[in-house]
C-alpha positions, -999 to +999 in steps of 0.1 A: +322-250-304+339-226-327+372-231-345+394-206-364+400-219-399+425-206-424+415-208-461+441-208-489+437-205-526+448-238-542+474-236-569+452-255-594+420-235-585+397-239-557+405-236-520+419-256-491+415-251-454+434-259-422+423-258-386+452-248-365+437-261-332+432-296-348+465-309-360+462-328-393+427-315-400+424-302-435+398-299-462+393-285-497+366-274-522+362-258-555+343-228-541+344-209-508+310-223-500+321-258-507+353-255-487+334-242-457+308-270-459+336-296-463+356-281-434+326-282-411+322-319-419+360-326-414+359-309-380+329-330-370+346-362-381+378-352-363+360-345-331+340-378-334+372-398-339+389-381-309+359-390-287+358-426-300+395-429-291+387-414-257+412-386-264+408-350-254+392-327-280+411-294-284+388-265-278+412-236-270+432-218-295+462-197-284+471-176-315+462-144-331+454-139-368+467-106-382+482-090-413+514-071-417+523-047-446+558-046-458+575-019-477+571-022-515+609-021-521+613-052-499+582-069-514+595-065-550+626-086-541+605-116-533 
């Protein structure tokens, strides 16, 4: 199975990730490699706990990841 993950830079350094298809499933790490490794483990643990609870495991993601550029005049207000 493949899941889309979103990786964010943490305010105090390092990174944290979220998995939109798995509510409440987050991870972190001090490097990109570490956050990826930790995220994989978190996903595996999440799926295992769902199976043990005899709950359905989400496999489908219905969203699109994209980027939008805003005009520099508007961005400078933020």
